[in-house]
N, C-alpha and C positions, 0 to 999 in steps of 0.2 A: 334690794338689788335694783340697779338702774335699768331704765328701758334699753339702754345701749348694750348692757351685759345680757339682759334677757333676750334681746334680738339676736345677739351673737350666738348664744346657746341654742336659741330656736332655729337659727339657720343651720347650725351643726346637726341638730336633731332631725331637721327636715331632710338634710342630705343623707343622714344615716337611714332614715325611713325609706327613702328611694332605693338605697343600696340593699336594704332588707327585702324590698319587693323583688329586686333582681335576683337576690340569693334564693328566696323562696321559690320563685318561678323555675330557676335552673335546678335547684336541689330536688324539687318535685320530679322533674324529668329524669334526673340521674337515679333517684331512688326507685322510680318506676321502671328503670331499665330501658328507657326510651332514648337516652343520650349518654355518652361517656362524658366524664367530668371535663375532659380536655377538648370537647367538640363544639364549643360555643364561640360564636363570633363576638368580638368585644363590643360591637355596636348593637348587638341584639337583633340585627336584621334577619338572621337565620331562623328565628322562631316565629315572629309575627310582627305586623306593623306596630301593635301596642308595645311589644318588647323593645322594638327599636326606639320608640318614643320615650319609654321608661329609661333606657340607657342614655339617651340624649339629654333628657331632663336631669338625670343624675350628673352627667358630665358637665352640663351647663352650670349646675350648682357648684361643683368643685372647681370649675374654671374661674368662677367669680368670687368664691369664698375668700381667697387670699386678699383681694382688693378690699372687700368689706371688713375683713379682720384687721388689716393694716390701719384703715381709717379709724375704726373703733378703738383699737389699741393706742394709737397716737392721741386720740381725744382723751382717753382715760389717763395715759401717762402725763399729759399736759394738765390734767385736772380740768379739762374743758368738755366733759361729757354733757354739759348744758347745751352745747352745740348739736350733739348727735341725738340726745334723748328724745326731743319732740318728734323726730321723724324716724326713729329706729324701728318702732313697731309698724308704722305704715310701710317702711322699706321691706320688712319681713313679710307683711301681708302681700305686697306686690310680688315678691320672690315666690311665695307659695302659690299665689294666683297664676303666675307665669308657668310654673311647673304643672299645676293642675290643668290649666288650659291646654298645655302641650300634650298631656296624657289623654285628655278627653277627645281632642279633635285636631284635624289638620285642614279644616275648612278655611275658606278665604277669611271669614270673619274671625275665626279662632286665631289665625295667624296675625291678623291686625290687632286683636286684643293682646296676644302674647307680646307683640312688639311694643304696644302702649305700656304694658306692665314693665317690660325691660327698660324702656325709655324713662319711666318714672324712677326706677332704681338708679339709672345712670345720672339723672338730674339731681337726685338726692345726694349721691356720692360726690358729684362735682360741686354742689353747694357746700357740703361739709368740708371738702378739701380747701376751697377758697376761704371759707370762714376760719378754718384752722391755720391756714398760712398767713392770714391777715390778723390773727389774734395778737393782742398787745401784750 
């Protein structure tokens, strides 16, 4: 399995893990009789600051997953995963790091770190797109 495919599956698994966290948090409240199943705010802000950050981290993953998927699939279809393989796992690490930082803190330095990790992902994607577009 190439690093590109591994990173794509890892990204999907990470997104699912965040969703599982939301589901477990909400299911626990429903099963305990503390909330009705239809009484949750989509952004999680009605439960706690952590719940809100968890929902936002999940939403950020699925907002960016189509872009990552498209670039990886184009590379694979073109037989050019040699372009994406070297940075695929660092990309995934930056994505997981961004989400984890988001979950852990909203301090000034945490927000700067989150942005740096986002920027790293953006730069990797931009590099891949340019390389794939200019492939001979």
